[in-house]
C-alpha positions as CSV (number, residue, x, y, z in Angstrom):
1,X,156.9,224.2,139.6
2,X,153.4,224.7,141.1
3,X,153.0,225.0,144.9
4,X,152.0,221.8,146.7
5,X,148.3,221.4,147.5
6,X,147.2,222.1,151.1
7,X,145.5,219.7,153.5
8,X,142.4,220.0,155.7
9,X,142.0,217.7,158.7
10,X,138.7,217.5,160.5
11,X,137.3,215.5,163.4
12,X,133.7,214.3,163.8
13,X,131.5,212.6,166.4
14,X,132.4,211.8,170.0
15,X,136.0,212.3,170.9
16,X,138.4,209.9,172.6
17,X,141.5,210.1,174.8
18,X,143.8,209.5,171.8
19,X,142.1,211.3,168.9
20,X,144.6,214.2,169.1
21,X,147.5,211.8,168.8
22,X,146.1,210.7,165.4
23,X,146.0,214.4,164.5
24,X,149.6,214.8,165.7
25,X,150.6,211.8,163.5
26,X,149.1,213.5,160.5
27,X,150.6,216.9,161.1
28,X,154.1,215.6,161.8
29,X,154.2,213.2,158.9
30,X,152.8,215.8,156.5
31,X,155.6,218.2,157.5
32,X,158.1,215.7,156.0
33,X,156.2,215.2,152.7
34,X,157.1,217.6,149.9
35,X,153.8,217.3,148.0
36,X,151.7,218.4,151.0
37,X,151.7,222.1,151.8
38,X,150.0,223.8,154.8
39,X,147.9,221.5,157.1
40,X,144.7,223.2,158.3
41,X,142.5,222.0,161.1
42,X,138.8,222.5,160.4
43,X,137.4,224.2,163.5
44,X,134.6,221.9,164.8
45,X,134.7,219.4,161.9
46,X,132.9,219.8,158.7
47,X,131.1,222.8,160.2
48,X,134.5,224.6,160.2
49,X,134.9,223.9,156.5
50,X,131.5,225.3,155.7
51,X,132.2,228.4,157.8
52,X,135.7,228.7,156.4
53,X,137.2,228.5,159.9
54,X,140.6,226.9,159.2
55,X,143.3,226.7,161.8
56,X,146.9,226.8,160.5
57,X,148.4,223.7,162.1
58,X,151.7,223.7,160.2
59,X,152.9,227.0,161.8
60,X,152.0,226.1,165.4
61,X,154.9,225.8,167.9
62,X,156.4,222.3,167.8
63,X,156.0,221.9,171.6
64,X,152.2,222.5,171.3
65,X,151.9,219.9,168.5
66,X,153.9,217.4,170.6
67,X,151.6,217.9,173.6
68,X,148.7,216.6,171.5
69,X,149.8,213.2,172.6
70,X,148.7,214.0,176.1
71,X,145.7,216.1,175.3
72,X,142.4,214.2,175.3
73,X,139.0,214.8,173.6
74,X,138.7,217.3,170.8
75,X,139.3,220.7,172.4
76,X,142.3,221.6,170.2
77,X,140.5,221.8,166.9
78,X,137.0,220.7,167.8
79,X,134.6,218.1,166.6
80,X,131.0,218.2,165.5
81,X,127.9,216.1,164.9
82,X,126.9,217.8,161.6
83,X,126.3,215.3,158.9
84,X,126.4,216.1,155.2
85,X,123.3,214.4,153.8
86,X,122.5,213.8,150.1
87,X,119.9,216.6,149.9
88,X,122.3,219.3,151.2
89,X,123.5,220.4,147.7
90,X,124.3,223.9,149.0
91,X,126.6,222.5,151.6
92,X,128.5,220.4,149.1
93,X,128.8,223.4,146.8
94,X,130.2,225.5,149.7
95,X,132.8,222.8,150.6
96,X,134.1,222.8,147.0
97,X,134.3,226.6,147.1
98,X,136.3,226.6,150.3
99,X,138.6,223.9,149.0
100,X,139.3,225.9,145.8
101,X,139.8,229.1,147.7
102,X,142.5,227.6,149.9
103,X,144.2,225.3,147.4
104,X,143.1,222.2,149.2
105,X,144.1,218.9,147.6
106,X,143.9,216.6,150.6
107,X,141.0,216.0,153.1
108,X,141.4,213.7,156.1
109,X,138.3,213.0,158.2
110,X,139.0,211.4,161.6
111,X,135.9,209.6,162.9
112,X,133.6,206.6,162.7
113,X,131.4,205.1,160.0
114,X,129.5,208.3,159.3
115,X,132.8,210.2,158.9
116,X,134.1,207.6,156.6
117,X,131.0,207.9,154.5
118,X,131.4,211.7,154.4
119,X,135.1,211.5,153.4
120,X,134.2,209.1,150.6
121,X,131.3,211.3,149.4
122,X,133.7,214.4,149.4
123,X,136.3,212.7,147.4
124,X,133.9,211.3,144.8
125,X,131.9,214.6,144.5
126,X,135.1,216.7,144.1
127,X,136.3,214.4,141.3
128,X,133.0,214.6,139.6
129,X,133.2,218.4,139.7
130,X,136.7,218.6,138.3
131,X,138.5,219.2,141.6
132,X,141.7,217.2,142.2
133,X,141.0,216.1,145.8
134,X,142.3,213.2,147.8
135,X,139.9,212.0,150.5
136,X,141.2,209.8,153.3
137,X,139.7,208.5,156.5
138,X,141.4,208.3,160.0
139,X,139.7,205.7,162.3
140,X,138.3,206.7,165.6
141,X,135.6,205.4,168.0
142,X,135.6,204.3,171.6
143,X,132.7,201.9,170.8
144,X,135.0,199.8,168.5
145,X,132.1,199.5,166.0
146,X,133.9,200.7,162.9
147,X,134.7,197.9,160.4
148,X,133.5,194.3,160.0
149,X,132.7,191.5,162.4
150,X,135.5,189.4,161.0
151,X,138.1,192.0,161.8
152,X,139.4,192.1,158.2
153,X,138.9,195.8,157.6
154,X,140.3,196.9,161.0
155,X,141.1,194.9,164.1
156,X,140.2,197.7,166.6
157,X,139.8,201.4,166.5
158,X,142.0,204.0,168.2
159,X,140.1,205.2,171.3
160,X,138.6,201.9,172.3
161,X,141.5,200.5,174.2
162,X,141.7,203.6,176.5
163,X,138.0,203.5,177.3
164,X,138.4,199.8,178.0
165,X,141.3,200.5,180.3
166,X,139.2,203.1,182.1
167,X,136.5,200.5,182.7
168,X,139.0,198.0,183.9
169,X,140.2,200.4,186.6
170,X,136.7,201.7,187.5
171,X,135.5,198.1,188.2
172,X,138.5,197.4,190.3
173,X,137.9,200.5,192.4
174,X,134.2,199.8,192.6
175,X,134.9,196.3,193.8
176,X,136.9,197.6,196.7
177,X,134.1,199.9,197.8
178,X,131.4,197.3,197.2
179,X,133.3,194.7,199.2
180,X,133.6,197.1,202.1
181,X,130.2,198.7,202.1
182,X,128.1,195.7,201.0
183,X,126.2,195.3,204.4
184,X,124.4,198.6,203.5
185,X,124.9,198.7,199.7
186,X,125.1,195.1,198.5
187,X,124.3,196.0,194.8
188,X,126.1,198.5,192.6
189,X,124.8,199.1,189.0
190,X,127.3,200.7,186.7
191,X,126.3,202.1,183.3
192,X,128.8,202.0,180.4
193,X,128.7,203.6,177.0
194,X,127.7,201.5,174.0
195,X,124.5,202.2,172.2
196,X,124.3,199.1,170.2
197,X,127.5,197.2,170.6
198,X,129.0,195.7,173.8
199,X,132.8,196.2,173.6
200,X,132.8,198.9,176.3
201,X,130.8,197.1,179.0
202,X,132.6,193.9,178.1
203,X,135.8,195.5,179.2
204,X,134.6,195.3,182.8
205,X,135.7,191.6,182.6
206,X,139.3,192.8,182.2
207,X,139.2,193.9,185.8
208,X,138.6,190.3,186.9
209,X,139.9,187.9,184.2
210,X,139.8,185.0,186.7
211,X,136.2,185.6,187.7
212,X,136.7,186.2,191.4
213,X,134.3,189.2,191.7
214,X,130.5,188.9,191.9
215,X,130.3,190.6,188.6
216,X,127.5,190.5,186.0
217,X,127.8,192.1,182.6
218,X,124.8,193.0,180.5
219,X,125.4,193.9,176.8
220,X,122.9,195.5,174.5
221,X,123.3,192.3,172.4
222,X,122.1,189.9,175.1
223,X,118.8,191.4,176.3
224,X,116.7,189.9,179.1
225,X,113.7,191.2,181.0
226,X,114.1,193.3,184.2
227,X,112.5,190.3,186.0
228,X,115.2,188.0,184.8
229,X,117.9,190.5,185.7
230,X,116.4,190.8,189.1
231,X,116.5,187.0,189.5
232,X,120.1,186.9,188.4
233,X,121.2,189.5,190.9
234,X,119.4,187.8,193.8
235,X,121.0,184.5,192.9
236,X,124.4,186.3,193.1
237,X,123.4,187.8,196.5
238,X,122.4,184.5,197.9
239,X,125.9,183.2,196.9
240,X,128.2,186.1,197.7
241,X,126.1,188.6,199.7
242,X,126.9,191.3,197.1
243,X,126.7,191.9,193.4
244,X,128.1,194.3,190.9
245,X,126.3,194.9,187.6
246,X,127.8,196.6,184.5
247,X,125.2,197.4,182.0
248,X,125.2,198.9,178.5
249,X,123.5,202.3,178.1
250,X,121.8,200.7,175.1
251,X,120.3,197.8,177.1
252,X,116.6,197.6,176.5
253,X,114.7,198.5,179.7
254,X,111.8,200.2,177.9
255,X,111.1,203.8,177.1
256,X,113.6,206.2,178.9
257,X,112.8,209.3,176.8
258,X,115.7,208.9,174.4
259,X,117.2,212.0,172.8
260,X,118.8,211.7,169.3
261,X,121.6,213.7,167.7
262,X,121.8,214.9,164.1
263,X,123.3,211.5,163.1
264,X,120.2,209.8,164.4
265,X,122.2,208.3,167.3
266,X,120.7,208.1,170.7
267,X,122.4,210.4,173.2
268,X,121.7,208.5,176.4
269,X,123.4,211.0,178.7
270,X,120.8,213.5,177.4
271,X,117.8,211.3,177.9
272,X,115.2,211.7,180.6
273,X,116.3,208.8,182.8
274,X,119.2,206.4,182.6
275,X,119.2,202.6,182.1
276,X,121.2,202.2,185.3
277,X,118.7,204.2,187.4
278,X,115.8,202.2,185.8
279,X,117.5,198.9,186.8
280,X,118.4,200.2,190.3
281,X,114.8,201.4,190.9
282,X,113.4,198.0,189.8
283,X,115.8,196.1,192.0
284,X,114.9,198.2,195.1
285,X,111.2,198.2,194.4
286,X,111.1,194.4,193.9
287,X,113.4,193.5,196.8
288,X,116.9,192.1,197.2
289,X,117.9,188.8,198.7
290,X,120.1,190.7,201.1
291,X,119.6,193.7,203.5
292,X,120.4,197.1,202.2
293,X,119.7,198.7,198.8
294,X,121.1,198.9,195.3
295,X,122.9,202.0,194.1
296,X,124.1,203.1,190.7
297,X,127.0,204.9,189.1
298,X,126.5,206.5,185.6
299,X,129.7,207.4,183.9
300,X,129.4,210.0,181.3
301,X,131.8,211.7,178.9
302,X,134.6,211.0,181.3
303,X,134.8,207.6,179.6
304,X,136.2,209.3,176.5
305,X,138.4,212.0,178.0
306,X,140.0,210.4,181.1
307,X,143.6,210.9,179.9
308,X,145.1,209.4,183.1
309,X,143.7,206.0,182.1
310,X,144.8,206.2,178.5
311,X,146.4,203.1,177.1
312,X,150.0,203.5,176.0
313,X,149.3,201.0,173.2
314,X,146.3,203.0,172.1
315,X,148.3,206.2,172.0
316,X,151.1,204.7,169.9
317,X,148.6,203.1,167.5
318,X,146.6,206.2,167.1
319,X,149.7,208.1,166.2
320,X,150.8,205.6,163.6
321,X,147.2,205.5,162.1
322,X,147.6,209.2,161.6
323,X,150.9,208.9,160.0
324,X,149.5,206.2,157.7
325,X,146.6,208.5,156.7
326,X,149.0,211.3,155.7
327,X,151.1,208.8,153.7
328,X,148.1,207.5,151.9
329,X,147.2,211.1,151.0
330,X,150.7,211.8,149.8
331,X,150.6,208.7,147.6
332,X,147.2,209.9,146.2
333,X,145.4,206.8,147.4
334,X,142.1,208.5,147.6
335,X,139.1,206.6,149.0
336,X,140.8,204.7,151.7
337,X,141.0,204.7,155.6
338,X,144.1,204.0,157.4
339,X,143.7,200.8,159.3
340,X,145.2,198.6,162.1
341,X,145.5,194.9,161.5
342,X,146.6,192.4,164.1
343,X,149.5,190.0,163.1
344,X,149.2,186.3,163.7
345,X,151.2,184.8,166.5
346,X,151.3,184.5,170.3
347,X,153.0,187.9,170.8
348,X,150.8,190.9,170.1
349,X,151.8,193.1,167.2
350,X,150.0,195.1,164.4
351,X,150.6,196.4,160.9
352,X,149.2,199.5,159.4
353,X,147.4,199.3,156.0
354,X,144.4,200.7,154.2
355,X,140.7,199.8,153.8
356,X,138.3,201.1,151.1
357,X,136.2,203.9,152.6
358,X,133.1,202.6,150.8
359,X,133.5,199.2,152.5
360,X,134.0,200.7,155.9
361,X,131.1,203.1,155.5
362,X,128.7,200.3,154.5
363,X,130.0,197.8,157.1
364,X,128.5,197.2,160.5
365,X,130.5,195.5,163.2
366,X,128.7,193.4,165.8
367,X,130.0,191.9,169.0
368,X,130.7,188.2,168.3
369,X,127.9,186.0,169.7
370,X,130.5,183.4,170.6
371,X,132.1,185.9,173.0
372,X,128.9,186.1,175.1
373,X,128.5,183.4,177.7
374,X,125.6,181.0,177.8
375,X,124.0,182.7,180.7
376,X,123.9,186.0,178.8
377,X,125.5,188.2,181.4
378,X,129.3,187.7,180.9
379,X,131.9,187.5,178.2
380,X,134.3,184.6,177.4
381,X,138.0,184.2,177.6
382,X,138.2,184.8,173.9
383,X,137.2,188.4,174.4
384,X,139.8,188.7,177.2
385,X,142.5,187.4,174.8
386,X,141.4,189.9,172.2
387,X,141.2,193.0,174.4
388,X,144.0,192.5,177.0
389,X,147.0,193.2,174.8
390,X,145.4,196.6,173.8
391,X,145.7,198.1,177.3
392,X,149.5,198.1,177.8
393,X,151.2,197.5,181.1
394,X,151.7,200.8,182.9
395,X,150.0,204.1,183.3
396,X,150.7,207.1,181.0
397,X,153.0,209.7,182.6
398,X,151.4,213.1,182.0
399,X,153.3,216.4,181.7
400,X,152.5,218.6,184.8
401,X,153.1,222.2,185.7
402,X,152.2,223.5,189.2
403,X,150.2,220.3,189.9
404,X,148.0,220.7,186.8
405,X,148.3,218.8,183.6
406,X,149.9,220.7,180.7
407,X,147.8,220.4,177.6
408,X,148.1,221.7,174.0
409,X,147.0,225.3,173.6
410,X,147.1,226.1,169.9
411,X,147.5,229.7,168.8
412,X,144.5,231.2,167.0
413,X,146.2,231.2,163.6
414,X,143.2,231.1,161.3
415,X,143.5,231.3,157.5
416,X,142.2,234.5,156.0
417,X,138.6,234.1,155.0
418,X,138.2,234.6,151.2
419,X,134.5,233.9,150.8
420,X,131.3,235.4,152.0
421,X,129.9,234.2,155.4
422,X,127.8,231.0,155.2
423,X,125.2,229.3,157.5
424,X,125.3,225.5,157.1
425,X,122.2,224.3,155.2
426,X,120.8,222.0,157.9
427,X,120.9,224.9,160.4
428,X,118.4,226.9,158.3
429,X,116.5,224.4,156.2
430,X,114.7,221.2,157.0
431,X,115.2,218.1,155.0
432,X,112.7,217.5,152.2
433,X,109.9,215.0,152.8
């Protein structure tokens, strides 16, 4: 009887607080499946495959794998923003060579739309070239932008709920400060992640579901001019004497010197000036209807690695999504992403299923227009009903040693390299015109 095929798991794009629990779900489920051999982690995503840097995850100490539940971001096996594009034939050839050299029969890519597209391309290309490869996607994105707008492919993605919970607490804390310091600092502008879609800034409303705070929320999907925003803030100041503004990093305030990554996505935290600072400057330059000045807070990558604010629901669902991905691979259901679907009924529950990678890769979720209020700077109760069950009730209890959080520390068990060294094609060659 031939030896079972091995598996490579890779992560791509921005990390999340719960991405490693999806990885843990894959590793632990695969260990119980007879037709899956060694599970390797590609060091820094698809770049690790190209460079033949494969971490043996099956032989790691069980305690370290278990701690992946409490380890945020992607430091354990690494992520990347390297995209395999159609013209990169040498890269595709190299991937096939690495898969053959290490007896790889299963490939799971944890990520967003671009990652699902890559996983789908890999599976199809391998089959065309005579390699028996099962390609599976594992959902991940804090933006909640994977899937369709009707929530039929996936209800929500692992990672979103934890970032939403982070924002719920940040707005609560900010309200306490703004309430106390408003004679001097009546306006606080807070910038949230979300290039094109408003699920993250919308989560600010979860801090105040009964609308008792002087809170305005500006999504990228509901643009207005700076002049109109200024008027809205001043109306709030006349009414309450203070105002908190949560605004999407993708809100259009004109040119801010955007920097783009290799996926073509804008990296707002790398740009020349932030949206929040632009708005704050405009408010102060054009005058407030209260004494004092506007200030701003710009949250950065802490939104996706603040483990203390992780949602317990998100952690559990991320794990089960990973388990489902491994099961799909074992059943040879290539070309699918493990998915989370919400059950009908008044009590929140979900089921785990599959969605075709091609449909996921070609879909584009939008924030429902009917969830944006008529004034354009708030979200409706329907959004609250959608998002609130995802957060869980309590706070995650983290393992601590000597006052510091204990996180996974994988041993450097790399597979022996069998091929010549390789430089990824995009790092040495420009795309053809």
